[in-house]
N, C-alpha and C positions, 0 to 999 in steps of 0.2 A: 529386781534382783540383779546384782552385778556379777559378771562372769570372768573367770580366769581360765586360760587354756595352758596346760602343762605338758611339755615334752618330757615324758617319763624316762626316755631311753638315752638321753644325751650324755649323762654323767659317766665318768670312768667306771664307777661302781654300778652303773645301770639302775635298775629299779630297787636295788638294795638301799640306795641313798634316797630315792624320791618317794617311795611308798610311805615310809614313816613320816616324812616331811608333810605330805599331803594330808595324812590322817590328823596330824597335830594342827595343821592350819585349819582344817574343817572343824575341829573341836573348838578352836578359838574364834573362828569366824563362820558360824553356821549359816549366816545370811548370804554368803557368797556361793554361787554355783561353780563347781569345778569340772572341767573337762580334762580327763586324764588320758593321754594319747600314748599307746604302746602296745606290747603284746598282751592280748586279752587275758591269757592264762596267768601271766605274772601280776596282773592288776586285780585279781580276784578279791584281795583283802579290802579293796576300795569300793566294792559294789554298793555299800550303803552311804559312802561319803562323796562319790563323784560319778559323773557320767563317763563311762569307759568307751573310748574310741579306738578300735583296733588298728594297729600299724605294725608292720613286720620288720622294717629295715632301719638301720642306724646310718646317719650321714657320716662318712669317714672324716677324720680331722684334716685331711689334705684336700677336701672338696672345695672347688671354687664356686663362684656365683652361678654360672650357667649350669654347672654340673648338678648342684643341689636342686635346682628347679626341675631338672629332669627326673629326679628321684621321687616320683610321685607317691610311692608307697612308704617312704621314710617317715619316721615319727615327727621329724621337724617340719616337713612340708605338709603332712596331714594336720599337724597342729596349727600351722598358719592358715590352711584352708578352713579348718574348723573355726578359727578366730573370725574369719571373714563371714562365714556362713551364719554363725551365731551372733554376729555383731558384738563380740566380746569386748571387755574393757582392757584386758591385759593378757600377755603371753610371756612364758618363761621357759628357758632351755639352758642346759649345761653342755650342749653340743658344741660342734666346731664353731669357733668364734667368727671367722671370716665368712663361712657359709651362712650362719645365722644372721649376721648383720646385713649381708648382701640381700638375702631372701626377705628379711623384714622390710628393708628399704624399698625393694622392688614390689612387694605385694601390698604392704600397708600404705605406701606412698608418703612423700614428704608433706609436711604441713605447708600450705601456700606461703611463699615468702622465704622459706628456709633454703639457704644455699646448699648446706650439707649437714645431715644429722651428726650428732656428737655422742660419743660414748663417755659416760661420766662415772666417777666413783667417789666415795667419801672417805677421807682420812680423819682420824681423831684430831681435833684442835686442842692441843695441850695447854695453850695459853688462855683461851677463852672458854674452853669446854665445848661440848657439842662436836660438830664436824666441819671440815673444810671441803668444799666441792671442787674436784679437779676435772677439767675437761679441755681437750679431747684426750682420751687414753688409748686410742687405737682403732677408731672407726675408719680412719684413713691414715696413710703415711705422710701425705703432703697436704698442706692447707695454705690457702691464700690469706693475706692480711684481713680481707673482708670476711672470710669465714671465721677467723679467730675473733673478730669483733662481734660477730653474731653469737659465737660461743659464750662470750661474756654476758650478752643479753639473756640468752637461754639459761645460763648458770644462775643469773640473778633471779629470774622468774622461778627457777627450781628451788633455790634457797629460801625465797619468800614463801612459796607454796608448801614445801615439804617440812622446812625447819622453822617456819614462822618468823623469819628475820625481817624486820621492817625496812632496813636499808643496807643490804649485804655489801661488805667491803670487797672490791674486786682488785686483784693484782695479776700482773703478767709474769710468767715464769721466764727468767733470763739468767745470764751468767754474771750478773751484778745488779745491785739495786739502783745504780745511777741511770738516768735517762741517757739513751744512746747505746746501752748494752743490749746484747741479744743478737739473734740471727737477722738477716736482711728482712725476712717476712715479719719477724717480731718487732723490729724497729718501726716498720710501716703500721703494724697493728697498734703499736703504742700511740701513734698519732691519732688513729681512728678512735681508739678507746678514750683518749683525752678529750675528744670533741663530742662524745656521746653523753648527752644529758640524762639518758634513761638509767645509767648505771653510776655507781659510786666508785669510780676508778681512782686508785691510790698508788699507781706506779708499779715498779718491778719488785719481784721477790726472787730469792734463790732457792734451789732445790733443797739445800740444807735447812731452810727455814719454813718449809711448808707445814710441818707439824707444829711449829712454835710461833708463827707469825700471827698478825692480827687479821689476815685475810680470811674471808668467808668463802670466796670463790677464787680459784687460781686457773688462769687460762694459758693454754699452750697448744702447739700443733700435735697431731695424733702420734707421730713418731716419738717426739720427745716425751710426751705424756706416758706412752706405753713403756718407754725405757725407765722413766721415773717410777712408775707403778711396780714394775718387775724388780727393779733395784731395791725398792723399799721392802717388798715381800722377801727378797733374798736376804737383806740385812737383818730383818726381824727374825727370820728362821736361823740365821747364823748366830745371832746374839743369844737366842734361846738355847742353842746347842752348846755354846761356850759357857753359859751360866750353869747348865746341867753338868757339864764336864768339870767345871771348877769346883762345884759343891761336892763332887764325889772324890776329890783329891785326898782328903784325910778325914779322920773321925770328927775333928773340931768343925770342919766345914760342913760335914753332914748334919751335925747338930744345929749349925747356923741355918742350914737349909730348912730344917724342920720348923724353926722359929719364924723364918721369913717366907714359908711356903705360900701362905695366904696372899701376901703382897705380890709375890712373883706371879701367882696365878692370875691375880687381878690385872697386873701389868700386861701379861700376854693376851688377856681377853680384850684389853683396850686397843692394843696394837695389831692384833691378828686380823688381817684383811678378810678372812673367812667369816668373821662375825658381822661384817657389813653385808656379806652374802653374795655380792657380785657387782656388775656394772650395768648401768641403765642407758639405753639408746633413746635420746630425746631429739625431737624434731620430726618425728613420724606420727602418723594418725593412730595412736594407741600406745599403751604402756608396754614396753618391751624390756625385759630384764635378762641379761646374760649371766647366769650363775657360773661359778668356778667349775672347770672341767673335772677337777678332783673333789667335787662336792661330796660331803658326807650328809647324812640326814639332818644334822644340826645346821651346817652351812647352807644347805638347800632350803631349809625352813627359814633361815634368816633372809635369803633371797626372796622368798615368797612374801615375807613381811615387808620388805622394801617395795615389792610390787603393790601390796595392799596400801601402804602409806601414799604411794604416788597416785593410785586410783582415787583414794579418798580425798587427796589434796586437789584433784582435778587438774593435774599438771598438763595433760594434753590440751585441754580446753583453754587453760590460761596462757600457754605458749601460743596457741592459735590466735587468741584474742590480742595478745601482745603484738604479734606481727601484723594483725589486721589494723590495729590502732596506729602502728608505725607508718602504715601506708597512707593514712588519712591526712 
């Protein structure tokens, strides 16, 4: 039986968001054993669906790597210790991003050969359907060209395993599509990617084209990727607000909204990053998913489904095998 450990207290909404998500996940995947970590009295509704592990504290959003490891009674640290003790397959938290990523990397350890783990997320690919995988989106602020080249390899392995793509197309995020564009690190990464026969590298892409390009995997450094992610989320939120405001302007527009309501709802569902559920840290010994801090029960459930798909795809084992073969 496969095992998932859930930090129940990390979300801004606390267990109000996570309890319902765990119940739904258990109903859909009864073959998975769930360890729910948080205040025991708040997790009473899960007594038939999960093994409850009591933890009293929440890691603050400002906590750094060393600080979080000292918070031994926090739900995040107890969840990580439970992961190791139970030899679990996956862990998920909506808690402080920096603390979670640092603690996961230190406790789960990097897969041999990995220079630096990468945080990835999936955007809808409006040209081809499905998703485009973007990495790194914030596991670190600075990356070397060699790390970015590894991100392309890990992103390729992820797209193959999780989305079933036979030969994922890889592009490098830059300020122009021509060779020679990009940051100094990006230009060096371009050379390394061009020489890597393990990936299907097809040059540069721009931020404006991530949703509509042919790329299945887009590679960038953590700082740029995080800015891209948050800018996209902000733009989608602003667009939604402008549409709502515009339709309320007069009676005719209100009638138009009623006619277009279904299409608008579908568009928001496609573009809303919360429906992806969160970001995934790859390159460590286990499946680690960072759910949105403002997760609702719906978005946290989506994050748990992402965790499930990665475990079922055997992504950790495939990345480990990929790096092992690369050394031979």
